[in-house]
C-alpha positions as CSV (number, residue, x, y, z in Angstrom):
1,M,-8.4,41.5,88.6
2,Q,-6.0,38.5,89.1
3,F,-6.9,37.2,85.6
4,V,-6.3,40.6,84.1
5,E,-2.9,40.9,85.7
6,S,-1.9,37.3,84.8
7,W,-3.1,37.7,81.2
8,A,-1.2,41.0,80.9
9,D,2.0,39.3,82.2
10,M,1.6,36.4,79.8
11,G,1.1,38.8,76.9
12,V,4.4,40.5,77.5
13,H,6.1,37.1,77.1
14,W,4.3,36.8,73.7
15,G,5.7,40.1,72.6
16,V,2.4,41.9,73.0
17,P,2.2,45.2,74.9
18,R,1.1,44.8,78.5
19,S,-1.7,47.4,78.2
20,M,-3.1,45.7,75.1
21,T,-3.4,42.3,76.9
22,A,-4.7,44.0,80.0
23,V,-7.5,45.8,78.1
24,H,-8.4,42.6,76.2
25,A,-8.4,40.6,79.5
26,L,-10.6,43.1,81.2
27,L,-13.1,43.2,78.3
28,F,-13.1,39.4,78.0
29,I,-13.5,38.6,81.7
30,E,-16.2,41.3,82.2
31,G,-18.2,39.9,79.3
32,V,-20.1,43.2,78.9
33,P,-19.3,46.3,76.8
34,L,-17.3,49.0,78.6
35,N,-16.6,52.5,77.6
36,M,-13.0,53.9,77.4
37,D,-13.3,55.8,80.7
38,Q,-14.3,52.7,82.5
39,M,-11.3,50.9,81.1
40,M,-8.9,53.8,81.9
41,D,-10.1,53.9,85.5
42,R,-9.9,50.2,86.1
43,L,-6.5,49.7,84.5
44,G,-4.9,53.1,85.2
45,I,-4.0,53.8,81.6
46,S,-4.0,57.1,79.7
47,R,-6.7,58.0,77.1
48,G,-4.1,57.8,74.3
49,N,-2.9,54.4,75.4
50,A,-6.5,53.1,75.6
51,S,-7.4,54.6,72.2
52,M,-4.4,53.1,70.4
53,T,-4.8,49.7,72.2
54,L,-8.5,49.5,71.3
55,R,-7.8,50.4,67.7
56,T,-5.3,47.5,67.5
57,L,-7.6,45.1,69.2
58,E,-10.3,46.0,66.7
59,E,-7.9,45.5,63.9
60,W,-7.1,42.0,65.3
61,G,-10.8,41.3,65.3
62,I,-11.0,40.4,69.0
63,V,-12.7,43.6,70.2
64,H,-15.8,45.1,68.7
65,R,-17.1,48.7,69.0
66,T,-20.8,49.6,69.5
67,T,-22.5,52.9,70.4
68,D,-24.6,53.4,73.5
69,D,-27.7,55.0,72.1
70,A,-28.5,56.8,75.4
71,T,-25.1,58.4,76.0
72,R,-23.8,58.3,72.4
73,R,-20.5,56.9,73.8
74,D,-18.5,54.2,72.2
75,L,-18.6,50.9,74.0
76,F,-16.1,48.0,73.5
77,A,-16.7,44.3,73.9
78,A,-14.2,41.4,73.6
79,E,-15.0,38.4,71.5
80,Q,-16.4,35.9,74.0
81,D,-16.1,32.7,72.0
82,V,-12.7,31.4,72.9
83,W,-12.3,29.4,69.7
84,R,-13.0,32.5,67.5
85,L,-10.7,34.5,69.8
86,F,-7.7,32.2,69.3
87,A,-8.4,31.8,65.6
88,A,-8.1,35.6,65.2
89,V,-4.9,35.7,67.2
90,I,-3.5,32.9,65.1
91,R,-4.3,34.8,61.9
92,V,-2.6,38.0,63.2
93,R,0.5,36.2,64.5
94,K,0.8,34.2,61.2
95,A,0.6,37.5,59.2
96,R,3.2,39.1,61.5
97,E,5.6,36.3,62.1
98,I,5.3,33.3,59.7
99,D,4.6,35.2,56.5
100,P,7.5,37.7,56.7
101,L,9.9,34.9,57.7
102,K,8.8,32.8,54.8
103,A,9.2,35.7,52.4
104,I,12.8,36.3,53.6
105,L,13.7,32.7,53.2
106,I,12.2,32.6,49.7
107,R,14.3,35.6,48.7
108,C,17.4,34.0,50.3
109,R,16.8,30.8,48.4
110,E,16.3,32.7,45.1
111,Q,19.6,34.5,45.7
112,T,21.5,31.4,46.5
113,T,20.1,29.6,43.5
114,R,21.7,32.3,41.2
115,V,25.1,32.2,43.1
116,S,25.2,28.4,43.3
117,N,25.7,28.1,39.5
118,D,29.4,29.0,40.2
119,P,31.2,25.6,40.2
120,D,33.7,26.8,42.9
121,L,30.9,27.5,45.3
122,S,28.3,24.9,44.3
123,A,29.1,22.4,47.1
124,D,28.8,25.0,49.9
125,Y,25.6,26.4,48.4
126,E,24.1,23.0,47.9
127,R,24.4,22.3,51.7
128,F,23.1,25.8,52.5
129,N,20.2,25.5,50.0
130,Q,19.2,22.2,51.6
131,K,18.9,23.9,55.0
132,L,16.9,26.7,53.4
133,D,14.7,24.2,51.7
134,D,14.1,22.4,55.0
135,M,13.2,25.7,56.7
136,L,10.8,26.6,53.9
137,L,9.2,23.2,54.0
138,Y,8.7,23.4,57.7
139,L,7.3,27.0,57.5
140,S,5.0,26.0,54.6
141,L,3.6,23.2,56.6
142,L,3.2,25.4,59.7
143,D,1.6,28.1,57.4
144,R,-0.9,25.6,56.1
145,L,-1.6,24.2,59.6
146,T,-2.2,27.7,61.1
147,S,-4.4,28.7,58.2
148,Q,-6.5,25.7,58.7
149,F,-6.8,26.1,62.5
150,A,-7.7,29.8,62.0
151,R,-10.8,28.7,60.1
152,L,-12.0,26.0,62.3
153,D,-14.8,26.1,65.0
154,R,-14.6,24.3,68.3
155,H,-15.9,20.9,67.0
156,A,-13.6,20.9,64.0
157,T,-10.6,22.0,66.0
158,L,-11.1,19.3,68.6
159,E,-11.5,16.7,65.9
160,S,-8.4,17.9,64.0
161,V,-6.3,17.9,67.1
162,S,-7.4,14.4,68.1
163,L,-6.2,13.2,64.6
164,L,-2.9,15.0,64.9
165,A,-2.3,13.8,68.5
166,R,-2.8,10.1,67.8
167,P,0.3,8.1,68.7
168,S,2.4,7.0,65.8
169,P,2.1,3.3,65.0
170,D,5.9,2.6,65.5
């Protein structure tokens, strides 16, 4: 249970609900499918909380539902391949954080382009637009990088990181 508690604590720092990271950690560390009652008992969470949490984890693609033929109960299992797990998390976080920020900056840039045609304001907007352009460039590169890493398997990820982590030839 130490792993479950630690993972849940860490998830809170990532902005993920504690119950969500606790359910995921339990399913991941157990490595076998569990039904909702088992999770509720082990974690001390309500049925509603467990249900909403499992639905979100399924949407993220890191928990999968099956049915126990003998009991006809739903069973839930976490993705056990760490590389696929983190790739799924990267895809979700990118969609929730990078994509909306990039869209906001693009809208801001479009607005400042229209306003910057005023000669009295052009110098101020030129500096501001350069900052927006730098932010957009950085986010575009981060967007491409995260998209790439979300598609890679273990071998390709290790190879890519080794290329990125090479010391610069100063």
